[in-house]
N, C-alpha and C positions, 0 to 999 in steps of 0.2 A: 370434283364433279363425278357423278355416277356415270359409268360407261353406258352407252346406248345399248338397248337390247335388240335382238333380232325381231323385226316386225312380224306380228302374227298375221298370217294370210287367212282371210275369213270370207264367208258368204253372208250376205244379208238376205233373209227370207221374209218377204212381205214388204211391198213398196207402197204402202198407204201413207197417210200423213206422218206417222211417227217413224216408219222405216226410211222415208226420204230424209227426215230430219237427221236421223242417226248416220245415214250414208254421207250426207254433206259434211256433218261435223267430224266424223272419223277420218274421212279422206282429205280433210283440210289439214290434218296432222296433229300430233300431240297425244294420240291415244295408244301409241306403240302397237297399233293394229291397222290393217288396211283391207277394205273390201275390194275384191277382184272379181267376184261373181255376185249375181243377183237372181233371186227366185221369186216369181209371182205368177199366179194362175191367170192373170188378166193380160192379154196381149198389149193393152194400152201402156202397161208399165215398161215395155221394151224401149220406148223412146227415152224415158228417164235414164235407163241403164246405158243405152247407147251414147247418150250425151256425156256420160261420165266414164266411158271406156270399160264398162263392166260386162263380162260374159253373162248373157241372159239365158235363163231357161224357165219353163213353166212348171217344172217338177223338181221337188227337193232331191230326188234320187240322182239326177244329173249332177248336181253340185256335190253330193256326197261321194260320187264316184271319182271325183277329181282328186288325185293324190296331192296336189299342191294346197288344197284347202285343209286347214288345221282346225278351224272352228266355224260354227254357224251361230248367227245372231237371229233369234226368232222374234219378229215383229208381226205376229200373226194372231188371229182370234184365239182366245185361251182354250176354246173347246178343242183346238188342234194340238195344243202343247204336248200332251203326254205322248201321243202317237209320233209326233215329230222328234221329240227327245229320244224315244226308243229307236227310231231310225238312225238318228245321228250317233247315238252310242254304239249301235251295231256296226256303224262304219268307222268307229274309232275317232270321232270328232268331239272336241270340247263344245259346250253349249252355253250360250248366254241367252236367257229367256226373258222376254218382257213380262210384266206383271199382268194378272196373277199367274203363278206357276200352275195352278189347278183350281178347281172349284170345290174339291173335297180333300179332306185329310189323307184318305187312302190314295188318291191320285198323286198328291205331293210326295207321300212316302215312297211310292213306286219310282217316281222320277229321281228323287234324291238317291235312293238305293242303287238304281241302275248306274248313275254317274259315279258314285262312290266305288261300287264293286269293279267298275271298269278302269278306275284310276284316272277319270276325266274330271275336269273342272266344270262345275255348274254355277254360272253367274246369274244374277237377277237384276231386273231393271228398277231397282229401288234407289234412284239417284239422290233422293232426299238425304240419305246418310252422308253423301259426299258434298253437300252444301256446307261451306265453311262454318257458318254459325251453328248448324245442326251437329256437325262433327265436334264442335266445341262443347255442345251440350253432352254428347256421348262421353267425351273425355272428363267433363266435370262430374258426371254421374259415376264413371268408373273409378276415379281417384278419390271419391268421397267428398268433394268440394260442396256438393248440394246437400249433403247429409242423407238422412233417410228419405227416400223418394215416396211421395204421398199421392200425387194426383197429376194427370195429364189432361189438358184441354186442347183440342185441335180441330181445325176446320180447313178443308181444302175443297173449294167449290168453284164452279164456273158455269157459264151458259153457252159454251161452244157447241153443244150437241143440239141446241134448239133449231139450228139451220141444216142439220144432216138430213139426207134422204131417208125416209121412213124405213127403207129396206136395209139400211146399214146395220151390220151385226152389232154395233155398239148400242143399238136401240131395240135389241131383242131380249125380252125378259129372261129367257132361259140361258142366254149367253152372258148377259151383263145384269144380274139381278141386284135388287136392294138399292135402288136409286143410284147414286154415284160411287158405290163401294168399289166396284172393280176398276173404275176409271181413276179415282183420286183417293177414296177412303182407304184403299189397300196400302197406300204409302204410310198413312197415319197409324194403322194397326201394326205395320212392320216396325215403325219406330217405337210404338208402345210395347210390343213384345220384346224388342231389343233392350229397352230400359227396365221393364217391370217383370219380364219373364212370362211364362205361359199363362193364358187366361183361364179363369174358373167358370165364369158365366157371363151372359150378355142379355140386355133387353133393348129392343129396337123399336123406334117409331118410323115408319116409312109411308109417305102419303104422296098423292099426286095433286098438287095445289095450283099449278100454274101452267100446265102443258098437257100434251097427250102422250108423253113418254111412258111406254108400257110398264117399265120397272119402277115407276114413281120418280118424282123429281126432288123430293125433300126427305132426307134420311138422317137420323141421329141415333147413335148407339151409346149405351152406358155399359162399360166393361168393368168387371172385377177380376182380380188376378189371384192366382194360387198363393203367391207370397204376400198378399195384401196390397192395398192401394187400388186405385180406379183410374179409368180414362173415359172422357167424354169425346166422342168423335162424330163430326158432322161432315156430310158430303152431299151437297145440293147441286142440282143440274139446271136451276132456273134463276140464278142470281149472278151478277157480275163477279169477276174473278176475285177470290180472296184465298190466301194461304197463311194460316196462323198456327204455330205450334208453341205450346207453353208447358213447362215442367215445373212442379212445385216440390221442394224438399224442406227439411227442417232447418237448413242453414241458408237457403236462398231459393230464388226462382228466376227463370229465364223465359222470355217470350221472344219468338222470332216471327217476323212478318215479311213475306216476299213482296217485293215491289212490282214484280211481273211474273207471268207464267214461265216455267222452266224452259219452254221452247225458245224463249228469247230473254235470258236472265238479265235483270237490271239491278241486282243487289238486294240487300236485306236491311230491315230496321230491327235492331236488337235492344230490348229493354230488360234490365236486370235489377233485381232487388236482393241485397245480401244482408244478413243479420247485422244490426247495429250500424248500417251504412246507408247513405242516401241512394235513392233510385237513380239509375243512369240510363241514358238513351244514346245509341251510337248507330252509325250506318256502316255497313260492310259492302265493299266493292263487288261488282259482278264477278262470277266465276262460271265455269262450265261443268256442273256436276255430272251431266250425262257422259261427257267425254272422260271425266275422271273415274267414273265407275267402270267404263270399258277399259281404261288403262289398268285399273286394279285387276280386272279379269285377265288382261293380257299378261300382266306380271305373274299371276297365279299359273297361267298356262306355261310360262317359261320357268316356273319354280323359284321365282325371286322372293315371293311372299305368299302366305295363304290368302285365299279370297276372304274378305272380311265379313261376309254374310254367311253364317254357318247353315248347313243342311237342316239342323234341328230348328233354327230360327225360321227357316222357310216353311217347315212343316207346321210349327206352332202358329204362324201367321195364317196359313190356309185353314187350319183347324178353327181359328177364330172367325175367318170369313165364312166358313160353312155354317157356324152357329149363328152368325149375323143374318145370313140368308134365311135360316129357319125361323129366327125370331121376327124378321121382317114380315113373314107370312103369318105367324101365329100371334104376334103382339105380346108374347109371353117371355118370361125369363127362360133362356135356353142354356143348359149346361154343356160343357165340352167333355 
């Protein structure tokens, strides 16, 4: 058995829906990390922190001044990420940041460079990579089992935002542009860049067909990559939950469908087709990819293993997001 590591002492920054989810999950155990502090500008969040024995403050600076805090986990609006990462790095703290890292390539480059130059780990909330069937896809691609990768088809959509208060930052077109891209589609482009490399260009259709969501509720993007191949990515905000990721290669293809949203995982349905073999369908048991991502971050902080999402992949993903936002506005092919 592997010897247990020293638990990473961390602060959760942002106690909205997702920040609360991560706090409950991490402090239940198994992430090799524990939240002992919480930061949120709303006094109402203090009750949640108090119930869980977390030291509460309304400002990030208070948590960063605590010598016991080794890392911060940012579950905050992405317009705040670069400034908060800069503050954390200046205080010598490792950073785990919810997606997206930034809305521009330049912003992503600055954050990645700051962490790298300071010798600090930068983790990203791309838990899809840690879902067992998606991890199997990455392995199959890396070891050549799929052959030459040709195409990706992916859809991650839900209608959770239809009931949000209109003042919520997730419904502001300047903070969450291009339909569901920053909420769900960013996970799909992360996987696409991981598998296919940097994108070359993209064309987007973004419309408002069934709601008053300012950034549009129906978005699809067709991406072409520098090394060849393409991806079709869809992220809709007005349809019941669906999460589907499919990769096609010369030797086989794999499709993964989630049975439930990652906030309450219920397993996956995996369909595979391999050259000269019959198509198979199997189910994969539930897992906790959010916890597993945070554990990987904790292990990187302790120097046990490199964090598996590289800084260059983070930058390439945000470069693609920036082009998708441009194309959502222009309707034209936008190059990176």
